[in-house]
C-alpha positions as CSV (number, residue, x, y, z in Angstrom):
1,X,22.6,52.7,-19.3
2,X,24.8,51.2,-16.6
3,X,27.7,48.9,-16.8
4,X,27.0,45.2,-17.0
5,X,29.3,43.7,-19.6
6,X,28.3,40.4,-21.1
7,X,30.3,37.8,-23.0
8,X,29.7,37.7,-26.7
9,X,26.5,36.0,-27.7
10,X,28.1,34.4,-30.7
11,X,28.2,31.1,-28.8
12,X,24.4,30.9,-29.3
13,X,24.6,30.2,-33.0
14,X,26.7,27.1,-32.6
15,X,25.0,26.0,-29.4
16,X,21.4,26.1,-30.7
17,X,22.1,23.7,-33.5
18,X,23.7,21.0,-31.3
19,X,22.4,21.5,-27.8
20,X,20.0,19.6,-25.7
21,X,17.7,20.2,-22.7
22,X,18.0,19.8,-19.0
23,X,16.0,18.6,-16.1
24,X,13.4,16.0,-15.9
25,X,10.4,17.8,-14.8
26,X,7.8,18.8,-17.3
27,X,5.7,21.5,-15.7
28,X,2.3,22.0,-17.1
29,X,1.0,25.1,-15.3
30,X,-2.7,25.2,-15.0
31,X,-5.5,26.4,-12.8
32,X,-7.6,24.1,-10.8
33,X,-10.3,23.7,-13.5
34,X,-7.8,22.9,-16.3
35,X,-5.7,20.2,-14.5
36,X,-5.8,16.6,-15.5
37,X,-7.9,14.8,-12.9
38,X,-5.8,12.2,-11.0
39,X,-6.7,8.6,-11.7
40,X,-7.1,5.9,-9.1
41,X,-5.2,2.6,-9.1
42,X,-1.5,2.1,-10.0
43,X,-1.6,4.1,-13.3
44,X,-2.3,7.7,-14.2
45,X,-1.1,10.9,-12.5
46,X,-0.1,10.7,-8.8
47,X,-2.0,13.4,-7.0
48,X,-0.1,15.6,-4.6
49,X,-1.9,17.8,-2.2
50,X,0.4,20.5,-0.8
51,X,-0.5,22.9,2.1
52,X,1.4,25.1,4.4
53,X,2.1,22.2,6.8
54,X,1.5,18.9,4.8
55,X,2.4,17.1,1.6
56,X,-0.1,14.4,0.8
57,X,1.0,12.0,-2.0
58,X,-1.8,9.7,-3.2
59,X,0.5,6.8,-4.0
60,X,3.9,6.2,-2.6
61,X,4.8,3.3,-4.9
62,X,5.0,3.2,-8.7
63,X,6.6,1.1,-11.4
64,X,9.7,2.4,-13.2
65,X,9.2,4.6,-16.2
66,X,7.7,8.1,-16.6
67,X,6.2,9.2,-13.3
68,X,3.6,12.0,-13.5
69,X,2.8,14.1,-10.4
70,X,-0.2,16.5,-10.3
71,X,0.7,19.0,-7.6
72,X,-2.2,21.1,-6.2
73,X,-1.4,23.9,-3.7
74,X,-4.2,24.2,-1.1
75,X,-2.1,26.3,1.2
76,X,-1.6,30.1,1.5
77,X,2.1,30.1,0.5
78,X,3.8,29.6,-2.9
79,X,5.2,26.1,-2.8
80,X,7.6,23.8,-4.7
81,X,7.6,20.0,-5.2
82,X,10.7,17.8,-5.6
83,X,11.6,14.2,-6.2
84,X,14.9,13.4,-4.7
85,X,17.3,10.4,-5.1
86,X,20.0,9.5,-2.5
87,X,22.1,12.3,-1.3
88,X,19.4,14.9,-2.1
89,X,20.1,14.6,-5.8
90,X,17.2,16.3,-7.6
91,X,15.5,14.1,-10.1
92,X,12.7,16.5,-10.8
93,X,11.2,19.7,-9.5
94,X,8.3,22.1,-10.1
95,X,8.6,25.6,-8.6
96,X,6.4,28.6,-8.1
97,X,3.1,26.8,-7.5
98,X,0.8,29.6,-6.2
99,X,-2.1,29.0,-3.9
100,X,-5.0,27.3,-5.7
101,X,-2.8,26.3,-8.7
102,X,-2.1,22.8,-10.0
103,X,1.1,22.0,-11.9
104,X,2.5,18.9,-13.4
105,X,5.9,17.2,-13.0
106,X,6.9,14.3,-15.3
107,X,10.1,12.4,-14.3
108,X,11.8,9.5,-16.0
109,X,13.0,7.0,-13.4
110,X,14.2,3.8,-15.0
111,X,15.6,1.9,-12.0
112,X,14.1,0.6,-8.8
113,X,14.9,2.2,-5.5
114,X,13.8,4.4,-2.6
115,X,13.3,8.1,-3.3
116,X,11.8,11.0,-1.4
117,X,9.1,13.5,-2.3
118,X,9.1,16.9,-0.8
119,X,6.8,19.9,-0.7
120,X,8.4,23.3,0.2
121,X,5.8,25.8,1.4
122,X,7.3,29.2,1.1
123,X,10.0,27.7,-1.2
124,X,12.5,27.5,1.7
125,X,14.0,24.8,3.8
126,X,14.3,21.0,3.3
127,X,10.6,20.6,2.7
128,X,8.0,18.2,4.1
129,X,9.3,14.9,3.0
130,X,8.1,11.4,2.5
131,X,9.5,8.1,1.1
132,X,8.6,7.0,-2.4
133,X,9.4,3.6,-3.9
134,X,10.0,2.7,-7.5
135,X,9.7,-0.9,-8.5
136,X,10.9,-2.9,-11.5
137,X,12.9,-1.4,-14.3
138,X,12.3,0.3,-17.6
139,X,14.4,1.2,-20.7
140,X,15.5,4.8,-21.1
141,X,13.5,6.7,-23.7
142,X,16.7,7.8,-25.4
143,X,17.8,4.2,-25.9
144,X,14.8,3.6,-28.2
145,X,14.7,7.1,-29.8
146,X,17.6,8.5,-31.8
147,X,16.2,12.0,-31.7
148,X,16.1,12.0,-27.9
149,X,19.5,10.4,-27.7
150,X,21.0,13.1,-29.9
151,X,19.3,15.8,-27.9
152,X,20.7,14.6,-24.6
153,X,24.2,14.1,-26.0
154,X,24.2,17.6,-27.4
155,X,23.0,19.2,-24.2
156,X,25.4,17.3,-22.0
157,X,28.2,18.8,-24.2
158,X,26.6,22.2,-23.7
159,X,26.7,21.7,-19.9
160,X,30.3,20.6,-20.0
161,X,31.3,23.7,-22.0
162,X,29.4,26.1,-19.8
163,X,30.8,24.7,-16.5
164,X,34.3,24.7,-17.9
165,X,33.9,28.4,-18.8
166,X,32.3,29.0,-15.3
167,X,35.4,27.5,-13.6
168,X,37.8,29.6,-15.7
169,X,35.9,32.9,-15.2
170,X,35.3,32.2,-11.5
171,X,39.1,31.9,-11.0
172,X,39.6,35.4,-12.5
173,X,36.8,36.8,-10.4
174,X,38.2,35.2,-7.2
175,X,41.7,36.6,-8.0
176,X,40.3,40.1,-8.3
177,X,38.4,39.8,-5.0
178,X,41.4,38.5,-3.1
179,X,43.7,41.2,-4.6
180,X,41.2,43.9,-3.5
181,X,40.6,45.0,-7.1
182,X,37.0,46.0,-6.4
183,X,36.2,47.6,-9.7
184,X,37.5,44.7,-11.7
185,X,35.7,42.2,-9.4
186,X,32.4,44.1,-10.0
187,X,32.9,43.9,-13.7
188,X,33.7,40.2,-13.6
189,X,30.8,39.4,-11.3
190,X,28.0,39.4,-13.9
191,X,30.1,38.1,-16.7
192,X,31.0,35.1,-14.6
193,X,27.5,34.4,-13.4
194,X,26.0,34.0,-16.9
195,X,27.6,30.6,-17.2
196,X,26.0,29.5,-14.0
197,X,22.6,30.9,-14.8
198,X,22.5,29.1,-18.2
199,X,22.8,25.7,-16.5
200,X,21.3,26.4,-13.1
201,X,18.7,23.5,-13.0
202,X,21.6,21.1,-13.6
203,X,23.5,22.7,-10.7
204,X,20.5,22.1,-8.5
205,X,20.9,18.4,-9.0
206,X,24.0,18.4,-6.8
207,X,22.4,19.1,-3.4
208,X,24.3,21.4,-1.2
209,X,26.6,22.7,-4.0
210,X,23.8,24.9,-5.4
211,X,23.1,26.9,-2.2
212,X,26.8,27.0,-1.4
213,X,27.4,28.7,-4.7
214,X,24.2,30.7,-5.3
215,X,22.0,31.1,-2.2
216,X,20.6,34.5,-1.4
217,X,20.9,35.7,2.2
218,X,17.1,35.9,2.9
219,X,16.7,32.2,1.8
220,X,19.2,30.8,4.3
221,X,17.9,28.8,7.3
222,X,18.9,29.9,10.8
223,X,22.5,29.0,11.4
224,X,23.5,28.5,7.7
225,X,26.6,30.3,6.5
226,X,26.2,32.9,3.8
227,X,28.7,31.9,1.0
228,X,29.0,32.0,-2.7
229,X,28.4,34.6,-5.4
230,X,25.8,36.6,-3.5
231,X,27.9,36.9,-0.3
232,X,30.6,38.4,-2.4
233,X,28.1,40.6,-4.2
234,X,27.1,42.0,-0.8
235,X,30.7,42.6,0.1
236,X,31.5,44.4,-3.2
237,X,28.4,46.6,-3.5
238,X,27.2,47.1,0.1
239,X,29.5,46.4,3.1
240,X,32.9,46.6,1.4
241,X,35.3,43.6,1.4
242,X,35.4,41.8,4.7
243,X,38.2,40.0,6.6
244,X,36.9,36.7,5.4
245,X,36.0,37.7,1.8
246,X,39.2,36.0,0.5
247,X,38.2,32.8,2.3
248,X,34.7,33.0,0.9
249,X,36.1,33.5,-2.6
250,X,38.4,30.5,-2.2
251,X,35.5,28.4,-1.1
252,X,33.4,29.6,-4.1
253,X,36.2,28.5,-6.5
254,X,36.5,25.1,-4.8
255,X,32.7,24.6,-5.1
256,X,32.6,25.6,-8.7
257,X,35.4,23.2,-9.5
258,X,33.4,20.4,-7.8
259,X,30.3,21.4,-9.7
260,X,32.2,21.3,-13.0
261,X,33.6,17.8,-12.3
262,X,30.2,16.5,-11.4
263,X,28.3,18.2,-14.1
264,X,30.5,16.8,-16.9
265,X,29.8,13.3,-15.6
266,X,26.1,13.9,-15.3
267,X,23.8,11.7,-17.4
268,X,20.6,13.5,-18.5
269,X,17.3,12.4,-20.0
270,X,15.1,14.1,-22.6
271,X,12.7,15.0,-19.8
272,X,15.6,16.6,-17.9
273,X,16.1,18.8,-20.9
274,X,12.4,19.8,-21.2
275,X,12.1,20.5,-17.5
276,X,15.3,22.4,-17.4
277,X,14.1,24.8,-20.0
278,X,11.0,25.5,-18.0
279,X,12.9,25.7,-14.7
280,X,15.1,28.5,-16.2
281,X,12.0,30.5,-16.9
282,X,10.8,29.9,-13.4
283,X,14.1,31.4,-12.2
284,X,13.3,34.5,-14.2
285,X,9.8,34.7,-12.9
286,X,10.7,34.3,-9.2
287,X,13.9,36.3,-9.1
288,X,15.0,38.2,-12.1
289,X,11.7,40.0,-13.0
290,X,11.2,40.9,-9.4
291,X,14.8,42.2,-8.9
292,X,15.3,39.9,-5.9
293,X,18.2,37.9,-7.3
294,X,20.8,40.6,-7.5
295,X,19.7,42.8,-4.7
296,X,23.0,44.6,-4.3
297,X,24.4,44.8,-7.8
298,X,21.0,45.1,-9.6
299,X,22.5,43.1,-12.6
300,X,19.3,41.0,-12.8
301,X,18.9,41.5,-16.6
302,X,22.2,39.9,-17.2
303,X,21.0,36.8,-15.3
304,X,17.6,37.1,-17.2
305,X,19.4,36.9,-20.5
306,X,21.5,33.9,-19.4
307,X,18.4,32.0,-18.3
308,X,16.7,32.7,-21.6
309,X,19.8,31.6,-23.5
310,X,19.9,28.4,-21.5
311,X,16.3,27.7,-22.0
312,X,16.5,28.3,-25.7
313,X,19.5,26.0,-26.0
314,X,17.6,23.2,-24.3
315,X,14.6,23.6,-26.6
316,X,16.9,23.7,-29.6
317,X,18.4,20.3,-28.7
318,X,14.9,18.9,-28.4
319,X,13.5,20.6,-31.4
320,X,13.5,17.6,-33.8
321,X,11.6,15.5,-31.3
322,X,9.2,18.4,-30.6
323,X,8.5,18.9,-34.3
324,X,7.9,15.2,-34.9
325,X,5.3,15.1,-32.1
326,X,3.6,18.5,-32.3
327,X,3.8,20.4,-35.5
328,X,2.8,23.8,-34.0
329,X,4.5,23.9,-30.6
330,X,8.0,24.7,-32.0
331,X,6.8,27.7,-34.0
332,X,4.9,29.0,-31.0
333,X,8.0,28.7,-28.9
334,X,10.0,30.6,-31.5
335,X,7.6,33.5,-31.5
336,X,7.5,33.7,-27.7
337,X,11.3,33.5,-27.3
338,X,11.6,36.3,-29.9
339,X,9.2,38.5,-28.0
340,X,11.1,38.1,-24.8
341,X,14.4,38.7,-26.6
342,X,13.1,41.9,-28.2
343,X,12.2,43.3,-24.8
344,X,15.6,42.4,-23.3
345,X,17.3,44.0,-26.3
346,X,15.4,47.2,-25.7
347,X,17.3,47.5,-22.3
348,X,20.7,46.7,-23.8
349,X,23.3,49.0,-25.1
350,X,26.0,47.0,-26.9
351,X,27.0,44.3,-24.4
352,X,25.6,46.1,-21.3
353,X,22.2,46.0,-19.8
354,X,20.4,48.6,-17.7
355,X,20.4,48.0,-14.0
356,X,17.1,46.7,-12.6
357,X,16.7,49.9,-10.6
358,X,16.6,51.9,-13.8
359,X,13.5,50.0,-15.1
360,X,10.1,51.6,-14.8
361,X,7.1,49.7,-13.3
362,X,5.6,49.4,-16.8
363,X,8.8,48.0,-18.2
364,X,9.0,45.4,-15.4
365,X,5.3,44.5,-16.1
366,X,6.0,44.1,-19.8
367,X,8.9,41.7,-19.1
368,X,6.8,39.7,-16.7
369,X,4.0,39.4,-19.2
370,X,6.4,38.2,-21.9
371,X,7.9,35.6,-19.5
372,X,4.4,34.3,-18.6
373,X,3.5,34.1,-22.3
374,X,6.6,32.0,-23.0
375,X,6.2,29.9,-19.9
376,X,2.9,28.4,-21.0
377,X,4.1,26.7,-24.2
378,X,7.3,25.7,-22.4
379,X,5.2,23.9,-19.8
380,X,3.9,21.6,-22.6
381,X,7.3,20.4,-23.8
382,X,7.8,17.6,-21.3
383,X,4.4,16.0,-22.0
384,X,5.1,16.2,-25.8
385,X,8.6,14.6,-25.4
386,X,7.2,11.9,-23.1
387,X,4.7,10.7,-25.8
């Protein structure tokens, strides 16, 4: 087993009883035959037809309330779909939509305004965008439901705690980088990132901050500067510290402080929580299970564990509402989370995980299958919460 120290998991016991869930997108993954058929008129799901060079939205105006988008990928590339508010603030997203698949996004929008839809073929760039107008107004679901209100309050406190710890640990990591203490910086790298990975869908709501902190080099558009954790990962494990590594480290700390300030003021909805739980598993499926996220340090299983922790915390906050609406979904989620955790624990020794490069192809396959099995019931949560 290789080094990859993790903070104590004792936080989970307290968090799971009081925490809520994140983003607003309920993703129901389904094949073409199982998708809900779009309805005509001003009600029902809004059909989105995504291709490699187009993003067709069947209706571009809707009344305030819960908006449901049925996104079908008719292209050849894996795509994503987003709903943005002003300043590229993400209101909802659904990722990892393979060719031929249809996935659902449910977003609570309670105020009138002009927004933007976007499809991202290849999951890169600013996407193919179009204006979307919301009219009228609607009450927030949490205002009329004490269970949902409690869930969002609990999860917002969770986010505040995680971003506070992220700022503190990033400061220590940056100090080690700037002082040239490479071994210490390597050790602090993964233990710092867990706090970011637990709340990553919330971080994505703040536009350019997320790529500044967490972008991988292959995902950058031409001309974009490579900054953040993964730039320093490359410096520490591949190229050696560079002349500008200290400046990159300073910028990372500044960005994390900005993220903490904004995250603690963020107002979330119950659908944010449900979609955040699913988005964290999408992060695992698209990066951690493939070994693409930590391509230099290979500490992907540490990120994997943090994503699972964050997803479980979100579901724990919503659990009273889930149980009241669907008596079996909660127990199904419990069993699928347990199966994923059992596999992760098999690659753990104390507080350290095996490096991704130490896993066999069969072990990777088993992890991917467990994530897929958990992802399916997670994709149902938003629709259950929206009832």
